[in-house]
C-alpha positions in Angstrom: 0.0 0.0 0.0 1.4 3.4 -1.0 0.6 6.7 0.7 -0.6 9.4 -1.6 -1.0 13.1 -0.6 -3.9 14.7 -2.6 -3.9 18.5 -2.6 -6.8 20.6 -3.8 -9.0 23.4 -2.5 -12.0 21.7 -4.0 -13.4 19.1 -1.5 -15.3 17.3 -4.2 -12.2 16.6 -6.2 -10.3 15.5 -3.0 -13.0 13.0 -2.1 -13.4 11.7 -5.7 -9.7 11.1 -6.1 -9.4 9.5 -2.6 -12.2 7.1 -3.4 -10.7 6.0 -6.7 -7.2 5.6 -5.2 -8.3 3.8 -2.1 -10.2 1.4 -4.4 -6.8 0.6 -5.9 -5.4 -0.1 -2.4 -3.7 3.1 -1.7 -3.8 5.2 1.5 -4.8 8.8 0.9 -4.0 11.9 2.9 -5.8 15.2 2.1 -4.7 18.8 2.1 -6.6 21.9 1.0 -3.7 24.1 0.3 0.0 23.9 -0.7 1.1 25.1 2.7 -1.1 22.5 4.5 0.4 19.9 2.1 4.0 20.9 3.0 3.2 20.5 6.7 1.8 17.0 6.1 4.7 16.1 3.8 7.3 17.1 6.4 5.6 15.1 9.1 4.9 11.9 7.4 6.1 9.5 4.7 4.5 10.2 1.4 5.0 8.1 -1.8 3.3 10.4 -4.3 1.8 13.8 -4.4 -1.2 14.8 -6.6 -1.8 18.5 -6.5 -4.0 21.0 -8.2 -2.1 23.8 -9.9 -4.2 26.8 -9.0 -4.8 27.2 -5.3 -4.8 30.2 -3.0 -1.5 30.9 -1.3 1.0 28.2 -2.2 0.1 26.9 -5.6 1.1 23.5 -7.1 4.3 24.7 -8.6 5.5 26.4 -5.4 4.6 23.2 -3.6 6.6 21.1 -6.0 9.6 23.4 -5.7 9.5 23.2 -1.9 9.2 19.4 -2.0 12.1 19.2 -4.5 14.4 20.8 -1.9 14.4 17.7 0.1 12.8 14.8 -1.8 12.4 13.2 -5.2 8.9 11.9 -4.5 6.8 11.8 -7.8 4.4 14.7 -8.2 1.4 15.0 -10.5 0.1 18.5 -11.1 -3.5 18.7 -12.3 -4.5 21.7 -14.4 -7.3 22.8 -16.6 -5.0 25.3 -18.2 -2.1 23.3 -19.6 -1.0 25.7 -22.3 -1.1 28.7 -20.0 1.3 27.2 -17.6 3.2 24.9 -19.9 6.9 24.8 -19.1 6.5 26.4 -15.6 7.6 23.1 -13.9 10.1 21.8 -16.5 13.0 22.7 -14.2 11.6 20.2 -11.7 12.5 16.5 -12.1 9.8 13.9 -11.6 6.8 16.3 -12.0 4.1 15.2 -14.4 1.1 17.3 -15.7 -2.4 16.0 -16.0 -5.0 18.0 -17.9 -8.5 18.4 -16.4 -10.9 17.0 -17.1 -9.3 13.7 -17.2 -10.4 10.1 -17.6 -10.2 8.1 -14.3 -8.3 5.3 -16.1 -5.7 7.9 -17.3 -5.2 9.2 -13.7 -4.9 5.7 -12.3 -2.5 4.5 -14.9 -0.3 7.6 -14.4 -0.3 7.0 -10.6 0.7 3.4 -11.0 3.4 4.3 -13.5 4.9 7.0 -11.2 4.8 4.7 -8.2 6.5 1.9 -10.1 9.2 4.2 -11.4 9.9 5.6 -7.9 
């Protein structure tokens, strides 16, 4: 069982992702902001981070940059605006983008691929 940190300020997305990932046998931890996610990340063992890009305060890119200072944990950034932010995380190793809306099978396959590669 892998521990996945899901970060989004939309409670519906958090719950939907958690249900799907738990159905695949993963443990899920939730955060509603990048700053809350950093606190959780620093206090516990996390195998993968799935984060929204646009959030108040610390966004998904700032979260990924902070995580990269101490860890190579795989990170998936979800965005509905891929062309607007394209290239903004290219300097970060192990950060993948997922365009919203996405098919659940696409998300689950990406998660499994990232966890296997780690």
